[in-house]
C-alpha positions in Angstrom: 12.4 -15.9 6.2 9.1 -17.6 5.6 8.2 -21.0 5.1 6.8 -22.7 2.3 4.2 -23.0 -0.5 2.6 -19.8 1.4 1.0 -19.3 -2.6 -1.1 -16.4 -1.5 -2.9 -14.0 -3.4 -4.3 -15.7 -7.1 -3.3 -19.3 -5.5 -6.5 -19.3 -2.8 -5.7 -17.9 0.3 -7.4 -15.4 2.1 -7.8 -11.5 1.1 -4.7 -10.1 2.7 -7.0 -6.9 4.2 -8.2 -9.3 6.6 -4.9 -9.4 8.1 -4.4 -5.4 8.1 -3.8 -3.2 11.2 -6.9 -4.9 12.9 -4.3 -7.7 13.8 -1.1 -6.3 14.8 -1.5 -6.2 18.0 -1.7 -9.7 18.4 1.8 -10.4 16.4 5.1 -10.9 18.4 7.2 -7.4 18.1 10.8 -9.0 17.2 12.8 -12.0 16.5 14.2 -11.2 20.2 10.8 -12.2 21.6 10.8 -16.4 20.6 11.8 -17.3 24.0 9.0 -15.3 25.4 6.5 -17.0 22.4 8.0 -20.4 23.8 6.8 -20.6 26.8 3.8 -19.6 26.1 3.0 -21.9 23.5 4.5 -24.7 25.1 0.7 -26.3 25.5 0.7 -26.3 21.8 3.9 -27.8 21.0 3.0 -30.5 23.7 0.0 -31.1 22.3 1.2 -32.8 19.0 2.1 -36.6 19.1 5.5 -38.3 19.8 8.0 -37.8 18.0 6.9 -34.4 16.3 6.2 -33.3 20.0 10.0 -33.4 20.3 11.0 -32.5 17.1 8.8 -29.2 17.2 10.0 -28.5 20.9 13.7 -28.7 19.9 13.6 -26.4 16.8 11.4 -23.7 18.4 14.4 -24.1 21.0 16.9 -24.1 18.4 15.0 -20.8 16.8 15.5 -18.8 20.5 19.2 -18.8 19.6 19.6 -19.1 15.6 21.3 -16.6 12.8 18.6 -14.4 12.2 19.0 -15.1 8.2 17.2 -18.1 9.1 14.8 -17.2 11.6 11.4 -15.9 10.5 11.4 -12.2 9.3 8.7 -9.7 9.5 6.1 -11.6 7.1 6.4 -14.6 9.0 6.6 -14.1 12.7 2.5 -13.8 13.1 1.9 -17.1 11.0 4.0 -18.8 13.7 2.0 -17.8 16.6 -1.4 -18.5 14.2 -0.2 -21.7 13.2 0.6 -23.2 16.7 -2.6 -21.9 18.0 -4.3 -23.9 15.5 -2.3 -27.2 16.6 -3.4 -27.2 19.6 -6.9 -26.3 19.4 -7.4 -28.5 16.6 -4.7 -31.0 16.3 -2.0 -31.9 14.6 -3.9 -34.7 12.4 -6.1 -32.2 10.9 -3.5 -29.8 9.7 -5.1 -29.4 6.0 -8.3 -27.9 8.1 -6.7 -25.3 10.2 -8.0 -21.6 9.4 -4.4 -20.5 9.5 -3.3 -23.2 7.3 -5.8 -21.6 4.3 -3.8 -18.7 4.6 -0.5 -19.7 4.9 0.2 -22.6 3.4 -2.6 -25.0 2.3 -4.8 -23.3 -0.2 -8.8 -23.4 -1.1 -10.6 -23.1 -4.7 -13.1 -20.4 -3.7 -15.7 -19.3 -3.1 -15.6 -22.6 -0.4 -18.9 -24.3 -1.1 -19.7 -27.6 -0.1 -21.9 -30.2 -2.0 -24.3 -30.3 1.1 -24.5 -25.9 0.7 -25.1 -26.4 -2.8 -28.0 -29.1 -2.2 -29.6 -26.6 0.1 -29.8 -24.0 -2.2 -30.4 -26.3 -5.3 -34.2 -25.7 -5.3 -33.9 -21.8 -5.9 -30.6 -22.2 -8.8 -33.4 -24.3 -10.3 -35.7 -21.8 -10.2 -33.6 -19.0 -11.0 -32.6 -20.5 -14.5 -33.8 -24.3 -14.9 -32.0 -24.5 -18.1 -28.9 -25.0 -16.5 -28.3 -28.5 -15.4 -27.4 -29.0 -11.7 -23.8 -30.8 -12.5 -23.2 -27.3 -13.9 -24.0 -25.7 -10.6 -22.1 -28.6 -8.8 -18.8 -28.5 -10.7 -18.7 -24.5 -10.5 -19.5 -23.9 -6.7 -17.4 -26.1 -5.3 -14.2 -25.4 -7.6 -14.5 -28.8 -9.4 -14.4 -27.0 -12.7 -11.4 -25.4 -11.4 -9.0 -28.3 -10.4 -10.0 -30.0 -13.6 -9.0 -27.1 -15.2 -5.7 -27.3 -13.5 -5.0 -30.5 -14.4 -5.8 -29.9 -17.6 -2.7 -27.5 -17.8 -0.7 -29.8 -15.7 -1.2 -32.6 -18.4 -0.6 -30.7 -21.3 2.9 -29.5 -20.2 4.0 -32.7 -19.4 7.3 -33.8 -20.5 8.0 -37.1 -18.6 11.2 -38.1 -19.7 13.6 -36.8 -16.9 10.8 -35.7 -14.4 8.5 -39.0 -14.8 5.3 -38.1 -12.4 2.7 -40.2 -12.9 0.1 -38.0 -12.8 -2.8 -40.2 -12.9 -1.9 -43.0 -10.9 -0.9 -41.0 -7.8 -2.7 -38.1 -5.9 -2.7 -36.3 -2.6 -3.2 -38.4 0.6 -6.2 -38.0 2.9 -3.7 -37.3 5.8 -4.5 -33.6 7.3 -7.8 -34.1 6.4 -8.3 -32.0 3.5 -11.4 -30.0 3.3 -11.6 -30.1 -0.6 -10.3 -33.2 -2.9 -11.6 -33.9 -6.3 -11.1 -37.1 -8.3 -10.9 -35.5 -12.1 -10.5 -39.0 -13.9 -13.0 -41.5 -12.3 -14.9 -40.8 -9.1 -12.9 -43.7 -7.6 -9.3 -42.3 -8.9 -6.8 -40.2 -7.5 -7.8 -37.3 -5.4 -6.1 -34.2 -5.4 -6.6 -30.6 -3.4 -5.5 -27.1 -4.7 -1.9 -26.9 -3.7 -1.0 -30.4 -5.3 -2.4 -29.2 -8.6 -0.1 -25.9 -8.0 3.1 -28.1 -7.8 2.1 -30.3 -10.5 1.8 -26.9 -12.8 4.7 -26.0 -11.3 6.8 -29.1 -11.8 5.4 -29.8 -15.2 6.0 -26.3 -16.4 9.6 -26.9 -15.5 9.7 -30.3 -17.0 10.6 -29.3 -21.0 13.7 -28.1 -19.2 14.7 -30.8 -17.3 17.3 -32.6 -19.9 19.1 -34.9 -16.8 17.6 -37.6 -14.2 16.5 -36.0 -11.1 17.5 -38.0 -8.1 18.1 -35.0 -5.9 16.0 -32.2 -5.0 16.4 -29.6 -2.5 13.0 -27.2 -1.6 13.3 -24.2 1.0 9.6 -23.5 2.3 7.8 -26.4 1.1 4.7 -26.2 3.0 3.3 -29.4 3.7 6.0 -31.1 1.7 3.3 -32.2 -1.2 6.3 -31.7 -3.8 8.1 -34.3 -1.9 4.6 -36.3 -2.1 4.9 -36.2 -6.2 7.7 -36.8 -6.2 8.6 -39.5 -3.8 5.2 -41.2 -5.0 5.8 -41.5 -8.8 9.7 -41.5 -8.7 10.6 -44.1 -5.3 14.7 -43.5 -5.5 14.5 -39.8 -5.8 15.8 -37.8 -2.5 13.8 -34.9 -1.1 15.2 -32.7 1.6 13.0 -29.8 2.7 14.2 -26.7 4.5 11.7 -24.6 6.3 11.0 -22.7 9.6 8.9 -24.4 12.9 5.9 -25.5 12.9 6.2 -26.0 9.1 9.0 -28.1 9.2 7.3 -30.4 11.4 4.2 -30.3 9.5 6.2 -31.6 6.7 7.6 -34.8 9.0 4.7 -35.6 10.2 2.6 -35.7 6.4 5.4 -37.3 4.7 6.4 -39.7 7.1 3.1 -41.0 7.4 2.9 -41.2 4.0 5.9 -43.3 2.9 6.4 -44.8 6.2 8.8 -47.4 4.4 11.0 -44.7 3.7 14.0 -42.9 5.6 13.2 -39.5 6.3 15.6 -37.5 9.2 14.8 -34.4 10.9 16.4 -31.9 13.2 16.3 -34.9 15.8 18.6 -36.7 13.5 20.9 -34.0 12.8 21.0 -32.6 16.8 22.5 -36.5 17.3 25.2 -35.7 14.5 23.8 -37.3 11.6 24.8 -36.0 8.4 22.8 -34.7 5.5 24.6 -35.4 2.2 22.4 -34.3 -1.0 23.5 -37.8 -3.8 21.1 -40.6 -5.4 19.7 -42.4 -3.1 20.0 -40.7 -0.4 17.7 -40.5 2.7 14.8 -37.9 2.7 14.3 -35.3 5.2 12.8 -32.2 6.6 14.7 -30.1 8.5 14.9 -26.5 10.3 16.2 -23.4 7.8 19.6 -23.4 10.0 20.5 -26.9 9.4 20.9 -25.6 5.8 24.6 -24.7 6.1 25.4 -28.3 7.2 24.4 -30.1 4.5 27.0 -31.6 1.7 26.7 -33.0 -1.6 24.9 -31.9 -4.8 21.1 -31.2 -5.6 20.3 -31.7 -9.1 17.0 -29.6 -8.7 15.9 -26.6 -6.1 12.2 -25.2 -6.0 11.2 -22.5 -4.1 7.5 -21.8 -4.7 6.2 -18.1 -3.6 8.2 -17.7 -0.1 11.5 -15.7 -1.6 9.0 -12.9 -2.0 8.1 -13.0 1.5 11.7 -13.1 3.0 13.8 -9.7 3.1 16.7 -9.3 -0.1 19.3 -10.3 2.6 17.7 -13.7 3.5 17.2 -14.6 0.2 20.4 -13.4 -0.8 22.4 -15.8 1.9 20.1 -18.8 0.5 21.0 -18.3 -2.8 24.9 -18.8 -2.0 23.6 -21.8 0.1 21.8 -23.1 -3.0 25.3 -22.1 -5.2 27.0 -23.7 -2.8 25.9 -27.0 -2.9 26.9 -26.7 -6.9 22.8 -27.1 -8.0 22.3 -27.8 -11.6 19.2 -26.5 -11.7 17.3 -23.6 -9.9 13.3 -22.7 -10.1 11.9 -19.6 -9.0 7.8 -19.1 -8.4 7.6 -15.8 -7.2 5.9 -12.5 -8.0 6.9 -10.1 -10.3 6.3 -6.7 -7.8 7.0 -8.5 -4.5 4.7 -8.8 -1.4 3.0 -5.9 0.1 5.1 -3.5 2.7 5.0 -3.9 6.2 4.3 0.2 6.4 0.8 -0.2 5.0 -0.1 -3.9 6.4 0.5 -6.1 9.4 1.6 -9.1 7.8 4.5 -7.8 4.9 8.0 -7.0 3.9 10.3 -4.1 4.7 12.0 -4.3 1.3 10.2 -6.0 -1.4 12.0 -9.1 -2.8 10.7 -9.3 -7.2 11.2 -11.9 -9.5 13.5 -9.7 -10.9 15.9 -9.3 -8.2 16.2 -13.6 -7.7 17.0 -13.6 -11.2 19.9 -11.1 -10.5 20.6 -12.5 -7.2 21.2 -16.2 -8.9 22.5 -15.2 -11.8 25.6 -13.3 -9.6 26.3 -16.4 -8.4 27.1 -18.2 -11.8 23.6 -18.9 -13.0 21.8 -18.3 -16.6 18.5 -17.9 -17.2 16.8 -20.5 -19.3 13.5 -19.4 -18.9 10.7 -17.1 -17.4 7.4 -19.0 -17.9 4.0 -16.7 -17.5 0.4 -18.3 -18.0 -0.3 -21.4 -17.8 2.0 -22.6 -15.6 2.3 -19.6 -13.4 -0.8 -16.9 -12.2 -1.1 -13.7 -14.1 1.3 -11.7 -11.6 3.9 -14.4 -11.2 6.6 -16.2 -13.1 7.9 -19.3 -12.9 11.7 -18.8 -13.7 14.4 -21.8 -14.6 18.2 -21.1 -14.0 21.1 -23.5 -15.2 24.3 -23.8 -13.7 27.2 -22.3 -16.2 
C-alpha cells in the first residue's frame, strides 16, 4: 500500500521522470527485504526524539512480519528508504522541508521561487516590463496567486452545516518548518501551505453531500495528518484516526501530538499494549500502522482517501474497502486519478496493475455503497475526480 496524501502530478510533486530507471538500483528489491532495511536504517530511526523513535522502531519491526496486504507495495518501497534517509540527516522537526517529502507527501507550489530570489531579479524584471507592478511579480513567482486561487475555490464550495470548518480562523501550523506559507486574508492572519489547501478543497467539495453530524473520521494514508489538523481545529470533539505505513504514521503522530498537546492521540505503542481503538463520538484520535486497521471497532461517519488508492494494487484496495465496509462507514470519499498511476514496467516507481477511479467506485458499490457524486474541477485536478459514496 502507499501512504497518505501523496498527491503527485498536478498537485505539485516532482516530475515522475526524476524517479525513472536511474534510481531503480537504490530501491529495495522486494517486501522480503524489510528486515535488512530495518538494520540498515536503525541510525535514522534512533535519531528521532522519543516517543517517536520507539514508535517508528516498533512499526518497522512489525512491518517485517506484517501481512503483505498492509505493507508498502512496489510504488512505496523506495519512498520508505528516502524518507528515513531525510529523517536521519535533517531531523523530524523539519519534515516539511525534506526533499523527499516534496515528492511523497508535502507538495509545493511550483516553480519554487523565494521572495529573496524575486528581489534579486526584480531590477531585470522591471527593465523587461516596466508596466508590470512588483506586487504582480511577487504574487505569481512565489506561488501566492495559486494559493489565493485554491483558497477562493474552498470558500466558494463550502457548506458549513455538518462540516463546520472555520477556514479563516485556523490555518496550518509552522511545526515541521514549511518552506512555503501563504496568508491570503491579512498579513498577520492564518497561514496555509499547499497540502492544507488541497485538503480544504476536498473537504469543502464534499461538504454539500454531508447531511449528518461528522464526529468520527477515518483516513487511510493521511500524509502528515493535515486533514486531522483541519477538522480538529474547528471541531474539537471530532475523532480522527489515520492509518498509514511507516514512517508516515510516525510523522503524522508527531505533527498532531505537537499541534494538539491537549488531545489524547493513540499510536501503535498503545495498541501494542492492548489499548483498543473504537470509532465513536468523542473517542480518542489515533495514528496507527496499517495492519492495526482490522482491530478497529465501532462506526466511522466519514472515510477519506486522497491520491493513494491509486498507488496500491487492486487486491490491496479491495481489502481496505472491505475493512471500511466492515466498520459500517456512512460516507466514503475517494480523490484519485481516472487513469491510475504509471506502470512499474516503465518506471522505477510504479504499480504492477493500475487502480483507476472507476475501479474504486466498482469496488465500493459491490460492498453496498451507492455513488452520490463524481466531481471534477475545481474540487479535483483535471486528471482526477472526487467521488462521494453513501452506504445503502
